[in-house]
C-alpha positions as CSV (number, residue, x, y, z in Angstrom):
1,M,0.3,0.3,-0.2
2,R,2.6,2.1,1.0
3,H,4.6,1.7,-2.4
4,S,1.3,2.4,-3.9
5,T,1.0,5.5,-2.1
6,L,4.5,6.3,-3.4
7,D,3.8,5.7,-7.0
8,K,1.1,8.4,-7.1
9,L,2.9,10.3,-6.0
10,I,5.1,9.8,-8.1
11,T,2.9,10.4,-11.1
12,E,1.3,13.5,-9.8
13,F,4.3,15.1,-8.9
14,D,4.8,14.3,-12.9
15,T,2.0,16.2,-14.2
16,G,2.4,18.6,-12.2
17,L,5.6,19.3,-13.9
18,R,4.3,19.0,-17.3
19,T,2.0,21.1,-16.5
20,L,3.8,24.3,-15.6
21,L,5.9,23.4,-17.7
22,A,6.1,21.3,-20.6
23,K,4.4,22.4,-24.1
24,P,0.8,21.3,-23.5
25,H,-0.7,18.9,-26.7
26,S,-4.0,18.3,-27.8
27,Q,-5.4,15.1,-29.5
28,R,-8.5,16.9,-30.8
29,A,-8.5,19.2,-33.4
30,H,-8.0,23.5,-31.1
31,P,-11.7,24.8,-31.9
32,D,-10.2,26.9,-33.5
33,E,-8.6,25.6,-36.6
34,G,-9.2,26.6,-40.0
35,L,-10.0,29.8,-38.4
36,S,-9.1,33.2,-39.9
37,E,-7.2,35.9,-37.6
38,A,-9.7,38.7,-36.8
39,Q,-8.6,42.5,-37.1
40,L,-8.3,43.2,-33.7
41,T,-7.3,46.2,-31.8
42,D,-3.8,46.2,-29.9
43,A,-6.5,47.4,-26.7
44,E,-8.6,44.5,-28.0
45,K,-5.9,41.7,-28.1
46,R,-4.6,42.8,-25.1
47,H,-8.0,42.2,-23.0
48,A,-8.6,39.1,-25.3
49,S,-5.4,37.8,-24.0
50,A,-5.6,38.4,-20.3
51,L,-9.5,37.0,-20.6
52,M,-7.6,33.4,-22.0
53,R,-5.2,33.9,-19.6
54,V,-7.6,33.4,-16.8
55,N,-9.4,30.3,-18.9
56,H,-5.5,29.1,-18.7
57,T,-4.6,29.1,-15.7
58,G,-8.4,27.6,-14.4
59,E,-7.4,25.1,-16.4
60,V,-4.1,25.4,-14.3
61,C,-6.5,24.6,-11.4
62,A,-8.6,22.1,-12.5
63,Q,-6.0,20.0,-13.2
64,A,-4.0,20.3,-9.6
65,L,-7.6,19.3,-8.3
66,Y,-8.4,16.7,-10.4
67,S,-4.8,14.8,-9.5
68,G,-4.9,16.0,-5.6
69,Q,-8.2,13.8,-6.0
70,A,-6.9,11.1,-7.6
71,I,-4.6,10.2,-5.1
72,T,-7.1,9.8,-2.2
73,A,-10.0,9.0,-4.3
74,R,-11.2,5.4,-2.7
75,D,-12.5,4.0,-5.2
76,A,-10.7,3.0,-8.4
77,A,-13.8,4.3,-11.1
78,T,-13.8,7.9,-9.3
79,S,-10.2,8.0,-9.4
80,K,-10.3,6.7,-13.2
81,T,-13.1,9.6,-13.3
82,M,-10.6,12.4,-12.2
83,Q,-7.5,11.2,-14.1
84,Q,-9.6,11.2,-17.4
85,A,-11.3,14.8,-16.2
86,A,-7.2,16.0,-16.1
87,R,-6.3,14.5,-19.3
88,E,-8.8,16.4,-21.0
89,E,-8.0,19.4,-18.8
90,T,-4.9,18.7,-20.8
91,E,-6.1,20.1,-23.9
92,H,-7.8,22.9,-22.6
93,L,-4.1,24.4,-21.5
94,A,-2.8,23.5,-25.1
95,W,-6.0,25.4,-27.0
96,C,-5.9,28.7,-24.6
97,K,-2.6,28.6,-24.5
98,T,-2.1,28.9,-28.0
99,R,-4.2,31.1,-28.4
100,I,-2.7,33.7,-25.7
101,H,0.2,33.2,-27.7
102,E,-1.2,34.4,-30.6
103,L,-3.0,37.4,-29.4
104,G,1.1,38.4,-27.9
105,G,0.2,37.6,-24.1
106,H,1.5,35.9,-21.6
107,T,0.5,32.9,-19.6
108,S,0.1,34.5,-15.3
109,V,3.2,34.0,-13.1
110,L,0.6,33.2,-10.4
111,N,0.4,29.1,-11.8
112,P,2.6,27.7,-9.5
113,L,0.9,29.0,-6.8
114,F,-2.6,28.1,-7.9
115,Y,-2.0,24.8,-8.7
116,A,0.1,23.8,-5.1
117,G,-3.4,25.1,-2.9
118,S,-6.2,23.3,-5.8
119,F,-3.7,20.4,-5.4
120,A,-3.7,20.4,-1.5
121,I,-7.3,21.5,-1.6
122,G,-8.3,18.7,-3.9
123,T,-6.2,15.7,-1.9
124,V,-7.8,17.3,1.3
125,A,-11.3,16.5,-0.9
126,G,-10.9,13.0,-1.8
127,A,-9.9,11.9,1.8
128,L,-13.0,12.7,2.7
129,G,-15.2,10.2,0.3
130,D,-15.6,9.6,-3.2
131,K,-18.9,11.0,-3.0
132,W,-17.7,14.4,-1.6
133,S,-14.8,14.6,-4.6
134,L,-16.7,14.1,-7.2
135,G,-19.4,16.6,-5.2
136,F,-16.5,19.1,-5.8
137,L,-15.7,17.9,-9.2
138,E,-19.5,18.9,-10.2
139,E,-19.4,22.1,-8.5
140,T,-16.2,23.0,-10.2
141,E,-17.3,22.4,-13.3
142,K,-20.7,24.3,-12.9
143,Q,-18.9,27.4,-11.5
144,V,-16.2,27.4,-14.2
145,G,-18.7,26.5,-17.0
146,E,-20.5,30.1,-15.3
147,H,-17.0,31.8,-15.8
148,L,-16.5,30.4,-19.3
149,T,-20.4,32.2,-20.5
150,S,-19.8,35.3,-19.4
151,H,-16.7,35.2,-20.3
152,L,-18.2,34.7,-24.2
153,T,-19.9,38.3,-23.7
154,Q,-16.6,39.8,-22.3
155,L,-14.5,38.6,-25.6
156,P,-14.1,41.2,-28.2
157,E,-17.3,40.1,-30.9
158,A,-14.7,39.8,-33.8
159,D,-12.2,37.5,-32.0
160,E,-13.7,34.3,-33.3
161,K,-11.1,32.4,-32.4
162,S,-11.3,32.9,-28.8
163,R,-14.9,32.1,-29.4
164,R,-14.7,28.7,-30.8
165,I,-12.4,27.7,-28.2
166,V,-14.4,29.2,-25.0
167,E,-17.5,27.5,-26.3
168,Q,-15.4,23.5,-26.4
169,M,-14.1,24.2,-23.4
170,R,-18.0,25.0,-22.1
171,V,-19.3,22.1,-23.6
172,D,-17.0,20.0,-22.2
173,E,-17.1,21.2,-18.6
174,A,-20.8,20.9,-18.7
175,K,-20.0,16.7,-19.4
176,H,-17.3,16.7,-16.9
177,A,-19.9,18.1,-14.1
178,N,-22.6,15.9,-15.8
179,D,-20.3,12.6,-16.0
180,A,-19.8,13.4,-11.6
181,K,-23.3,13.5,-10.6
182,L,-23.8,10.2,-12.3
183,H,-20.8,8.6,-10.4
184,G,-22.3,9.7,-7.3
185,A,-22.2,13.2,-6.4
186,A,-22.9,15.0,-3.2
187,Q,-24.0,18.4,-3.4
188,L,-22.1,20.5,-1.5
189,P,-23.1,22.5,2.0
190,A,-23.5,26.3,0.5
191,P,-20.9,27.9,2.3
192,V,-18.4,25.2,0.6
193,K,-20.0,27.1,-2.2
194,F,-19.5,30.7,-1.8
195,C,-16.2,29.5,-0.4
196,M,-15.2,28.5,-4.1
197,K,-17.0,31.0,-5.7
198,Q,-14.5,33.7,-3.7
199,M,-11.2,31.6,-4.4
200,S,-12.4,31.8,-8.1
201,K,-13.0,35.6,-8.2
202,L,-9.2,36.3,-6.6
203,M,-7.6,34.0,-9.4
204,T,-9.5,35.3,-12.0
205,A,-8.9,39.3,-10.2
206,S,-5.0,38.2,-10.2
207,T,-4.6,36.3,-13.2
208,Y,-6.1,39.2,-15.4
209,H,-3.4,41.2,-15.0
210,F,-0.3,38.4,-13.7
């Protein structure tokens, strides 16, 4: 058992390094593939880049959360659900990072901090039991979906490439939330949901600028 836990830690440590340092790859085609670049002003590019940077950090947090939960999940099926969600979030990382660079921006310097915090939260959530771990997954994806919807109203209207990426991410997040519910996710208490939203606001406000 001790060796099994150590193996998991090594695997997730490697995942963390890849998330923060390596170039992510997507098995699926990028949602904006084939679309022409719109004529955006410098201000629009900076704004779109900042929004995509926020989305990128959100995916970093999701990757860390699911990695932490996968370590402490008691049921093999639950752990597999977490790992699958994390793999799909890697595609989102690739899409966002590519788009940020196309817009002339950069990913957030705060990513390591948010990754560490999210990983710790995921580990605790997993230790509470699989139904609560899945509850965190479902609520996280619901909040991310709301967050992405708000970005669709904020992105420059002409920036179809960014919009296409955000739209596909929203579809994927809704699927993750539904999968968690089908696997027996518990309904999180209102205070927990509130705290999650406040943390999300902190991440959004800081990574938009940094």
